[in-house]
A tleap script that builds the chain and sets N, CA, C and O, in Angstrom:
source leaprc.protein.ff14SB
mol = sequence {
  NMET VAL PHE ASP PHE ILE THR ILE GLY LYS
  ASN ALA PRO ARG THR ASP ARG HIE ALA LEU
  GLY GLY MET VAL THR VAL ASP GLY SER PRO
  ALA GLU LYS ARG ILE ILE VAL LEU LEU ARG
  ARG ASP PHE THR VAL ILE ALA THR THR LEU
  SER ASN PRO THR THR GLY GLU TRP LYS VAL
  GLU GLY ILE ASN GLU TYR GLU LYS ARG GLU
  LEU ILE ILE LEU ALA LEU ASP SER THR GLY
  VAL TYR ASN ALA GLU VAL ALA ASP TYR VAL
  THR GLN VAL VAL THR CALA
}
set mol.1.N position { 100.892 -104.129 91.625 }
set mol.1.CA position { 99.784 -104.054 92.529 }
set mol.1.C position { 99.402 -102.585 92.683 }
set mol.1.O position { 100.275 -101.737 92.868 }
set mol.2.N position { 98.113 -102.276 92.609 }
set mol.2.CA position { 97.636 -100.908 92.738 }
set mol.2.C position { 96.407 -100.906 93.614 }
set mol.2.O position { 95.583 -101.817 93.525 }
set mol.3.N position { 96.265 -99.899 94.461 }
set mol.3.CA position { 95.001 -99.745 95.168 }
set mol.3.C position { 94.620 -98.281 95.214 }
set mol.3.O position { 95.470 -97.400 95.345 }
set mol.4.N position { 93.317 -98.039 95.103 }
set mol.4.CA position { 92.764 -96.692 95.134 }
set mol.4.C position { 91.938 -96.549 96.396 }
set mol.4.O position { 91.316 -97.509 96.851 }
set mol.5.N position { 91.932 -95.349 96.962 }
set mol.5.CA position { 91.190 -95.114 98.190 }
set mol.5.C position { 89.820 -94.531 97.893 }
set mol.5.O position { 89.646 -93.762 96.948 }
set mol.6.N position { 88.848 -94.912 98.717 }
set mol.6.CA position { 87.516 -94.340 98.614 }
set mol.6.C position { 87.305 -93.442 99.821 }
set mol.6.O position { 87.872 -93.679 100.887 }
set mol.7.N position { 86.503 -92.432 99.652 }
set mol.7.CA position { 86.175 -91.574 100.780 }
set mol.7.C position { 84.712 -91.752 101.121 }
set mol.7.O position { 83.872 -91.945 100.243 }
set mol.8.N position { 84.420 -91.684 102.395 }
set mol.8.CA position { 83.067 -91.914 102.886 }
set mol.8.C position { 82.731 -90.804 103.868 }
set mol.8.O position { 83.543 -90.466 104.729 }
set mol.9.N position { 81.542 -90.239 103.742 }
set mol.9.CA position { 81.062 -89.314 104.760 }
set mol.9.C position { 81.678 -87.933 104.695 }
set mol.9.O position { 82.287 -87.542 103.699 }
set mol.10.N position { 81.503 -87.202 105.792 }
set mol.10.CA position { 82.022 -85.842 105.901 }
set mol.10.C position { 82.784 -85.695 107.203 }
set mol.10.O position { 82.639 -86.523 108.103 }
set mol.11.N position { 83.586 -84.664 107.315 }
set mol.11.CA position { 84.391 -84.460 108.521 }
set mol.11.C position { 83.524 -84.136 109.732 }
set mol.11.O position { 82.526 -83.423 109.621 }
set mol.12.N position { 83.913 -84.665 110.883 }
set mol.12.CA position { 83.240 -84.394 112.154 }
set mol.12.C position { 84.256 -84.615 113.268 }
set mol.12.O position { 85.189 -85.399 113.094 }
set mol.13.N position { 84.100 -83.951 114.396 }
set mol.13.CA position { 85.104 -84.061 115.467 }
set mol.13.C position { 84.956 -85.286 116.353 }
set mol.13.O position { 85.208 -85.187 117.554 }
set mol.14.N position { 84.569 -86.409 115.833 }
set mol.14.CA position { 84.423 -87.635 116.606 }
set mol.14.C position { 85.662 -88.493 116.436 }
set mol.14.O position { 86.387 -88.373 115.449 }
set mol.15.N position { 85.898 -89.364 117.418 }
set mol.15.CA position { 87.087 -90.216 117.345 }
set mol.15.C position { 86.754 -91.690 117.237 }
set mol.15.O position { 87.664 -92.518 117.255 }
set mol.16.N position { 85.488 -92.048 117.124 }
set mol.16.CA position { 85.127 -93.465 117.140 }
set mol.16.C position { 84.478 -93.948 115.855 }
set mol.16.O position { 83.990 -95.077 115.816 }
set mol.17.N position { 84.452 -93.158 114.828 }
set mol.17.CA position { 83.751 -93.566 113.609 }
set mol.17.C position { 84.520 -93.242 112.335 }
set mol.17.O position { 83.932 -92.908 111.307 }
set mol.18.N position { 85.798 -93.344 112.417 }
set mol.18.CA position { 86.642 -93.072 111.261 }
set mol.18.C position { 86.935 -94.367 110.507 }
set mol.18.O position { 86.937 -95.451 111.091 }
set mol.19.N position { 87.181 -94.241 109.214 }
set mol.19.CA position { 87.377 -95.426 108.381 }
set mol.19.C position { 88.368 -95.146 107.257 }
set mol.19.O position { 88.658 -94.001 106.909 }
set mol.20.N position { 88.863 -96.226 106.716 }
set mol.20.CA position { 89.694 -96.217 105.514 }
set mol.20.C position { 89.201 -97.348 104.624 }
set mol.20.O position { 88.660 -98.337 105.119 }
set mol.21.N position { 89.380 -97.213 103.341 }
set mol.21.CA position { 89.003 -98.291 102.443 }
set mol.21.C position { 89.656 -98.103 101.095 }
set mol.21.O position { 90.177 -97.030 100.788 }
set mol.22.N position { 89.626 -99.138 100.301 }
set mol.22.CA position { 90.212 -99.058 98.976 }
set mol.22.C position { 90.030 -100.346 98.208 }
set mol.22.O position { 89.214 -101.193 98.571 }
set mol.23.N position { 90.795 -100.487 97.147 }
set mol.23.CA position { 90.723 -101.684 96.316 }
set mol.23.C position { 92.137 -102.076 95.894 }
set mol.23.O position { 92.948 -101.225 95.529 }
set mol.24.N position { 92.411 -103.352 95.950 }
set mol.24.CA position { 93.713 -103.891 95.555 }
set mol.24.C position { 93.550 -104.644 94.241 }
set mol.24.O position { 92.639 -105.458 94.086 }
set mol.25.N position { 94.444 -104.361 93.298 }
set mol.25.CA position { 94.473 -105.121 92.050 }
set mol.25.C position { 95.898 -105.586 91.781 }
set mol.25.O position { 96.870 -104.942 92.176 }
set mol.26.N position { 95.991 -106.701 91.111 }
set mol.26.CA position { 97.280 -107.227 90.662 }
set mol.26.C position { 97.163 -107.423 89.157 }
set mol.26.O position { 96.315 -108.180 88.684 }
set mol.27.N position { 98.011 -106.743 88.418 }
set mol.27.CA position { 97.956 -106.781 86.953 }
set mol.27.C position { 96.556 -106.468 86.437 }
set mol.27.O position { 96.101 -107.067 85.462 }
set mol.28.N position { 95.871 -105.523 87.095 }
set mol.28.CA position { 94.549 -105.079 86.667 }
set mol.28.C position { 93.383 -105.895 87.173 }
set mol.28.O position { 92.234 -105.538 86.914 }
set mol.29.N position { 93.636 -106.979 87.887 }
set mol.29.CA position { 92.561 -107.832 88.398 }
set mol.29.C position { 92.464 -107.719 89.916 }
set mol.29.O position { 93.489 -107.621 90.590 }
set mol.30.N position { 91.235 -107.731 90.472 }
set mol.30.CA position { 91.070 -107.689 91.928 }
set mol.30.C position { 91.826 -108.834 92.588 }
set mol.30.O position { 91.941 -109.922 92.023 }
set mol.31.N position { 92.342 -108.581 93.789 }
set mol.31.CA position { 93.149 -109.601 94.461 }
set mol.31.C position { 92.948 -109.547 95.970 }
set mol.31.O position { 92.625 -108.505 96.541 }
set mol.32.N position { 93.150 -110.705 96.597 }
set mol.32.CA position { 93.123 -110.789 98.052 }
set mol.32.C position { 94.539 -110.564 98.572 }
set mol.32.O position { 95.454 -111.329 98.266 }
set mol.33.N position { 94.708 -109.512 99.358 }
set mol.33.CA position { 96.010 -109.181 99.935 }
set mol.33.C position { 95.812 -108.719 101.372 }
set mol.33.O position { 94.755 -108.197 101.728 }
set mol.34.N position { 96.831 -108.913 102.187 }
set mol.34.CA position { 96.828 -108.420 103.567 }
set mol.34.C position { 97.054 -106.917 103.532 }
set mol.34.O position { 98.007 -106.443 102.915 }
set mol.35.N position { 96.172 -106.163 104.199 }
set mol.35.CA position { 96.273 -104.713 104.306 }
set mol.35.C position { 96.640 -104.376 105.747 }
set mol.35.O position { 96.013 -104.874 106.682 }
set mol.36.N position { 97.646 -103.538 105.927 }
set mol.36.CA position { 98.076 -103.117 107.262 }
set mol.36.C position { 98.073 -101.592 107.306 }
set mol.36.O position { 98.640 -100.931 106.436 }
set mol.37.N position { 97.421 -101.043 108.340 }
set mol.37.CA position { 97.385 -99.595 108.556 }
set mol.37.C position { 98.324 -99.274 109.714 }
set mol.37.O position { 98.179 -99.819 110.808 }
set mol.38.N position { 99.285 -98.388 109.468 }
set mol.38.CA position { 100.286 -98.012 110.472 }
set mol.38.C position { 100.218 -96.519 110.772 }
set mol.38.O position { 99.865 -95.713 109.912 }
set mol.39.N position { 100.562 -96.168 112.003 }
set mol.39.CA position { 100.720 -94.771 112.387 }
set mol.39.C position { 102.132 -94.339 111.997 }
set mol.39.O position { 103.102 -94.995 112.376 }
set mol.40.N position { 102.260 -93.252 111.250 }
set mol.40.CA position { 103.566 -92.830 110.718 }
set mol.40.C position { 104.604 -92.562 111.799 }
set mol.40.O position { 105.764 -92.937 111.636 }
set mol.41.N position { 104.216 -91.923 112.898 }
set mol.41.CA position { 105.214 -91.441 113.864 }
set mol.41.C position { 105.970 -92.544 114.578 }
set mol.41.O position { 107.123 -92.349 114.963 }
set mol.42.N position { 105.334 -93.722 114.765 }
set mol.42.CA position { 106.036 -94.794 115.487 }
set mol.42.C position { 105.752 -96.186 114.921 }
set mol.42.O position { 106.154 -97.188 115.512 }
set mol.43.N position { 105.074 -96.252 113.802 }
set mol.43.CA position { 104.763 -97.506 113.102 }
set mol.43.C position { 103.882 -98.450 113.924 }
set mol.43.O position { 103.932 -99.666 113.739 }
set mol.44.N position { 103.074 -97.888 114.835 }
set mol.44.CA position { 102.087 -98.681 115.561 }
set mol.44.C position { 101.067 -99.222 114.570 }
set mol.44.O position { 100.600 -98.487 113.699 }
set mol.45.N position { 100.715 -100.504 114.692 }
set mol.45.CA position { 99.692 -101.092 113.830 }
set mol.45.C position { 98.324 -100.626 114.321 }
set mol.45.O position { 97.950 -100.879 115.467 }
set mol.46.N position { 97.585 -99.951 113.457 }
set mol.46.CA position { 96.249 -99.444 113.770 }
set mol.46.C position { 95.199 -100.489 113.434 }
set mol.46.O position { 94.245 -100.677 114.190 }
set mol.47.N position { 95.366 -101.173 112.302 }
set mol.47.CA position { 94.390 -102.177 111.863 }
set mol.47.C position { 95.019 -103.069 110.803 }
set mol.47.O position { 95.969 -102.681 110.122 }
set mol.48.N position { 94.469 -104.268 110.679 }
set mol.48.CA position { 94.821 -105.168 109.578 }
set mol.48.C position { 93.540 -105.786 109.049 }
set mol.48.O position { 92.573 -105.962 109.790 }
set mol.49.N position { 93.539 -106.110 107.781 }
set mol.49.CA position { 92.393 -106.768 107.168 }
set mol.49.C position { 92.861 -107.442 105.886 }
set mol.49.O position { 93.997 -107.247 105.454 }
set mol.50.N position { 91.993 -108.228 105.285 }
set mol.50.CA position { 92.245 -108.826 103.971 }
set mol.50.C position { 91.321 -108.178 102.954 }
set mol.50.O position { 90.154 -107.923 103.250 }
set mol.51.N position { 91.826 -107.912 101.775 }
set mol.51.CA position { 90.954 -107.432 100.708 }
set mol.51.C position { 90.126 -108.601 100.187 }
set mol.51.O position { 90.546 -109.756 100.253 }
set mol.52.N position { 88.949 -108.282 99.670 }
set mol.52.CA position { 88.038 -109.290 99.140 }
set mol.52.C position { 88.649 -109.912 97.883 }
set mol.52.O position { 89.048 -109.180 96.977 }
set mol.53.N position { 88.734 -111.253 97.804 }
set mol.53.CA position { 89.381 -111.881 96.648 }
set mol.53.C position { 88.631 -111.672 95.331 }
set mol.53.O position { 89.239 -111.726 94.262 }
set mol.54.N position { 87.325 -111.434 95.394 }
set mol.54.CA position { 86.527 -111.250 94.184 }
set mol.54.C position { 86.545 -109.812 93.688 }
set mol.54.O position { 86.647 -109.559 92.488 }
set mol.55.N position { 86.444 -108.861 94.635 }
set mol.55.CA position { 86.349 -107.446 94.259 }
set mol.55.C position { 87.636 -106.670 94.499 }
set mol.55.O position { 87.835 -105.606 93.914 }
set mol.56.N position { 88.513 -107.192 95.354 }
set mol.56.CA position { 89.725 -106.479 95.735 }
set mol.56.C position { 89.484 -105.386 96.761 }
set mol.56.O position { 90.431 -104.738 97.206 }
set mol.57.N position { 88.227 -105.170 97.145 }
set mol.57.CA position { 87.894 -104.091 98.074 }
set mol.57.C position { 88.256 -104.448 99.505 }
set mol.57.O position { 88.204 -105.611 99.904 }
set mol.58.N position { 88.623 -103.427 100.272 }
set mol.58.CA position { 88.917 -103.598 101.689 }
set mol.58.C position { 88.431 -102.365 102.433 }
set mol.58.O position { 88.300 -101.284 101.860 }
set mol.59.N position { 88.166 -102.551 103.729 }
set mol.59.CA position { 87.690 -101.450 104.553 }
set mol.59.C position { 88.016 -101.740 106.006 }
set mol.59.O position { 87.868 -102.874 106.461 }
set mol.60.N position { 88.456 -100.734 106.733 }
set mol.60.CA position { 88.599 -100.815 108.187 }
set mol.60.C position { 87.781 -99.670 108.761 }
set mol.60.O position { 87.884 -98.530 108.306 }
set mol.61.N position { 86.967 -99.981 109.764 }
set mol.61.CA position { 86.065 -98.996 110.356 }
set mol.61.C position { 86.304 -98.897 111.853 }
set mol.61.O position { 86.930 -99.769 112.457 }
set mol.62.N position { 85.794 -97.815 112.444 }
set mol.62.CA position { 85.862 -97.656 113.889 }
set mol.62.C position { 87.241 -97.333 114.422 }
set mol.62.O position { 87.522 -97.567 115.597 }
set mol.63.N position { 88.102 -96.801 113.578 }
set mol.63.CA position { 89.440 -96.444 114.060 }
set mol.63.C position { 89.399 -95.045 114.679 }
set mol.63.O position { 88.516 -94.245 114.370 }
set mol.64.N position { 90.338 -94.771 115.531 }
set mol.64.CA position { 90.423 -93.456 116.159 }
set mol.64.C position { 90.773 -92.388 115.137 }
set mol.64.O position { 91.250 -92.687 114.043 }
set mol.65.N position { 90.531 -91.143 115.510 }
set mol.65.CA position { 90.907 -90.020 114.658 }
set mol.65.C position { 92.392 -89.711 114.851 }
set mol.65.O position { 92.877 -89.616 115.978 }
set mol.66.N position { 93.090 -89.560 113.752 }
set mol.66.CA position { 94.504 -89.200 113.778 }
set mol.66.C position { 94.679 -87.912 112.994 }
set mol.66.O position { 93.808 -87.532 112.211 }
set mol.67.N position { 95.792 -87.248 113.201 }
set mol.67.CA position { 96.083 -86.032 112.442 }
set mol.67.C position { 96.050 -86.340 110.945 }
set mol.67.O position { 96.262 -87.481 110.535 }
set mol.68.N position { 95.788 -85.327 110.143 }
set mol.68.CA position { 95.783 -85.504 108.693 }
set mol.68.C position { 97.141 -85.996 108.224 }
set mol.68.O position { 98.184 -85.571 108.721 }
set mol.69.N position { 97.103 -86.906 107.249 }
set mol.69.CA position { 98.311 -87.432 106.608 }
set mol.69.C position { 99.236 -88.160 107.581 }
set mol.69.O position { 100.453 -88.142 107.400 }
set mol.70.N position { 98.675 -88.801 108.612 }
set mol.70.CA position { 99.476 -89.481 109.629 }
set mol.70.C position { 99.520 -91.002 109.476 }
set mol.70.O position { 100.151 -91.677 110.290 }
set mol.71.N position { 98.868 -91.551 108.459 }
set mol.71.CA position { 98.792 -93.004 108.337 }
set mol.71.C position { 99.559 -93.510 107.120 }
set mol.71.O position { 99.729 -92.805 106.125 }
set mol.72.N position { 100.011 -94.744 107.231 }
set mol.72.CA position { 100.648 -95.469 106.130 }
set mol.72.C position { 99.813 -96.720 105.879 }
set mol.72.O position { 99.419 -97.402 106.824 }
set mol.73.N position { 99.543 -97.022 104.623 }
set mol.73.CA position { 98.816 -98.237 104.256 }
set mol.73.C position { 99.770 -99.142 103.484 }
set mol.73.O position { 100.409 -98.711 102.524 }
set mol.74.N position { 99.860 -100.401 103.914 }
set mol.74.CA position { 100.659 -101.401 103.208 }
set mol.74.C position { 99.739 -102.467 102.640 }
set mol.74.O position { 98.827 -102.930 103.325 }
set mol.75.N position { 99.965 -102.856 101.408 }
set mol.75.CA position { 99.297 -104.013 100.809 }
set mol.75.C position { 100.401 -105.029 100.532 }
set mol.75.O position { 101.279 -104.794 99.702 }
set mol.76.N position { 100.348 -106.149 101.228 }
set mol.76.CA position { 101.423 -107.144 101.156 }
set mol.76.C position { 101.087 -108.261 100.184 }
set mol.76.O position { 99.941 -108.702 100.105 }
set mol.77.N position { 102.083 -108.714 99.448 }
set mol.77.CA position { 101.930 -109.837 98.524 }
set mol.77.C position { 102.534 -111.081 99.161 }
set mol.77.O position { 103.752 -111.180 99.309 }
set mol.78.N position { 101.688 -112.023 99.534 }
set mol.78.CA position { 102.168 -113.233 100.216 }
set mol.78.C position { 102.828 -114.231 99.266 }
set mol.78.O position { 103.445 -115.196 99.717 }
set mol.79.N position { 102.706 -114.009 97.953 }
set mol.79.CA position { 103.298 -114.948 96.999 }
set mol.79.C position { 104.785 -114.692 96.781 }
set mol.79.O position { 105.501 -115.568 96.296 }
set mol.80.N position { 105.252 -113.498 97.136 }
set mol.80.CA position { 106.649 -113.158 96.915 }
set mol.80.C position { 106.959 -112.724 95.493 }
set mol.80.O position { 108.121 -112.505 95.152 }
set mol.81.N position { 105.935 -112.595 94.661 }
set mol.81.CA position { 106.130 -112.173 93.278 }
set mol.81.C position { 106.281 -110.654 93.186 }
set mol.81.O position { 107.070 -110.148 92.388 }
set mol.82.N position { 105.518 -109.934 94.009 }
set mol.82.CA position { 105.508 -108.471 93.968 }
set mol.82.C position { 106.015 -107.895 95.283 }
set mol.82.O position { 105.887 -108.519 96.337 }
set mol.83.N position { 106.585 -106.711 95.212 }
set mol.83.CA position { 106.898 -105.956 96.419 }
set mol.83.C position { 105.603 -105.420 97.015 }
set mol.83.O position { 104.591 -105.316 96.323 }
set mol.84.N position { 105.638 -105.083 98.287 }
set mol.84.CA position { 104.476 -104.467 98.925 }
set mol.84.C position { 104.190 -103.119 98.272 }
set mol.84.O position { 105.108 -102.418 97.846 }
set mol.85.N position { 102.913 -102.765 98.199 }
set mol.85.CA position { 102.510 -101.427 97.764 }
set mol.85.C position { 102.329 -100.575 99.004 }
set mol.85.O position { 101.817 -101.050 100.018 }
set mol.86.N position { 102.741 -99.331 98.933 }
set mol.86.CA position { 102.663 -98.426 100.078 }
set mol.86.C position { 101.923 -97.161 99.675 }
set mol.86.O position { 102.183 -96.583 98.620 }
set mol.87.N position { 100.997 -96.740 100.531 }
set mol.87.CA position { 100.366 -95.422 100.403 }
set mol.87.C position { 100.740 -94.663 101.663 }
set mol.87.O position { 100.383 -95.072 102.769 }
set mol.88.N position { 101.455 -93.564 101.502 }
set mol.88.CA position { 101.969 -92.802 102.633 }
set mol.88.C position { 101.201 -91.487 102.763 }
set mol.88.O position { 100.613 -91.006 101.793 }
set mol.89.N position { 101.208 -90.916 103.950 }
set mol.89.CA position { 100.542 -89.647 104.245 }
set mol.89.C position { 99.039 -89.727 103.972 }
set mol.89.O position { 98.473 -88.843 103.328 }
set mol.90.N position { 98.405 -90.777 104.458 }
set mol.90.CA position { 96.979 -91.025 104.258 }
set mol.90.C position { 96.189 -90.426 105.417 }
set mol.90.O position { 96.657 -90.418 106.556 }
set mol.91.N position { 94.992 -89.926 105.125 }
set mol.91.CA position { 94.077 -89.399 106.137 }
set mol.91.C position { 92.804 -90.236 106.134 }
set mol.91.O position { 92.243 -90.501 105.071 }
set mol.92.N position { 92.344 -90.654 107.307 }
set mol.92.CA position { 91.100 -91.408 107.401 }
set mol.92.C position { 89.915 -90.471 107.177 }
set mol.92.O position { 90.068 -89.250 107.212 }
set mol.93.N position { 88.733 -91.047 106.948 }
set mol.93.CA position { 87.517 -90.261 106.746 }
set mol.93.C position { 86.508 -90.599 107.830 }
set mol.93.O position { 86.636 -91.610 108.519 }
set mol.94.N position { 85.501 -89.744 107.974 }
set mol.94.CA position { 84.429 -89.954 108.942 }
set mol.94.C position { 83.277 -90.653 108.233 }
set mol.94.O position { 82.885 -90.252 107.137 }
set mol.95.N position { 82.732 -91.705 108.859 }
set mol.95.CA position { 81.687 -92.499 108.216 }
set mol.95.C position { 80.279 -92.064 108.562 }
set mol.95.O position { 79.358 -92.368 107.805 }
set mol.96.N position { 80.066 -91.377 109.655 }
set mol.96.CA position { 78.702 -90.950 110.020 }
set mol.96.C position { 78.751 -89.754 110.935 }
set mol.96.O position { 77.707 -89.251 111.350 }
savepdb mol mol.pdb
quit
């Protein structure tokens, strides 16, 4: 399982318009997987979503601003065939 992150917008000192997004693939094909965004310091769940089964794309918007490299992204495989994919030290982007 692999996912790549997309960046949107430019940096701004707002706390209500931050986002994360990416794409999940399994063996090179887009896949629907549960995505969980965690805060590194205490593993608080910031957001959850499902990736699109056709495109593999996912996005969470409207999250608060966190320090750079403070987030962990998990992509979970509900089939039990693959281990979860982890992206650590992630920074959200500003959308507008």
